N, C-alpha and C positions, 0 to 999 in steps of 0.2 A: 335547347329544345330537342326533345326526342320524338321520333315518329313512332306511333303505335298503330298497329293494324288489328282491328277488332273483328273477330269472327264469331258469329252467334252460335254456330254449330261446329263442333270439332270432330274430326274423323280420327278414331283411335289409331288407325294405321299411319296417318300422317304424323301424329304425335310420336309414335314409336320410331318412325323413320327419321324425324327431326332429331330425336335424342341420339339415334345411332350415327347420324351425320356429325353431330357435335363430338361424339365419342371418337369417330374416325379422325376428325380434324385435330384432336388432341395428340394423336400419334403421328401427325405430319409435322416434322421438326425442320424441314428444309423449305426454302423458297427457290423457285427457278431463277429468280433475279440474283441470287447469290452467285450464280455462274458468271455474271457480269464482271465481278471482281476477280474471276479466275481466267479472264481473257476471251470469253465468248461474247459474240455480238447479240443484240436482241433478236435478230433474224435467225441466227444459229440456234438460240435457245428455243424460240418458237417452233422451229422445224423439229428439233429433238423432242420436245414435249409432245407434239402432234404424233410423231412416229411412236414414241413410248406408249401413248394411250392406245394407239392402234395395236401395238404388240400385246398390251395387257388384254384388250378386248378379244383379240384372236386367240390368245392363250387361255381364255376362260377366267381370267382374273377380273374381279369386280373393280373396274377403274375408279369408281367413286370412293373406294376405300384407300386409294393411294394418290389421287389427284383432285385438288379442290381449287377451282378458279377463284381468285381474290384480286383485290387492287392493293398496290403498295405505293407508298409515298417515297420518292427519291428526290434528289436535288433537282432533277429535270422536271419534276412534277409527279402526277399520279400516273402509274402504269398498270396495265393488265398483267397479273402475275399468276403463279400457281403454287399452292402449298403442296409439298410432296412428302410421302412417307419414305422410309429408308429404301424400300423396294422401288418406289417411284423415282427417287433420286438416282438410283443405280440404273434403272431403265433409261432415264434421260441421258446419263453419261455414256451408256453403251451405244446410244443412237445419235450422239452429238458428233460434230465435226472433229475428226482426229487430229487436225492440225493444231488444236489447242493442247498444250502440254498436259493439263489436268486430265483431259479425255484420254489421250494415248496412254498415259501412265495407269489410269484406272483400268483400261481395257487389257493391258498387259498383266496387271495384278490379278484380274479376274481369270485370265487364261492360265496363269501360273498356279493359282489355287485349284483350278479345275483339273489341271494335269497331274497334280500331286496325288 
């Protein structure tokens, strides 16, 4: 059974925005929960995503183009997750706990490419 929401009157700006949100979501190829497999805890991921979104907003980047809250099903059940664009994933890794190898290696790689 599918749930349908009927609206008698459609606002063209809502329709365009909905289309754009679907477009942005198709370019979000990462999930924050993927970092669980790389050694980060749910708390570390949540903190890194929160900081990454603040960085995006402070930098004038439209966060909705790079971060999309979703729910994912894992063995533990359904969890709150976040779809990420390439930029969003990078921002999360830059702001994650560097005690995780994947995070520290990513940060060093970014600095090496910046120095070149």
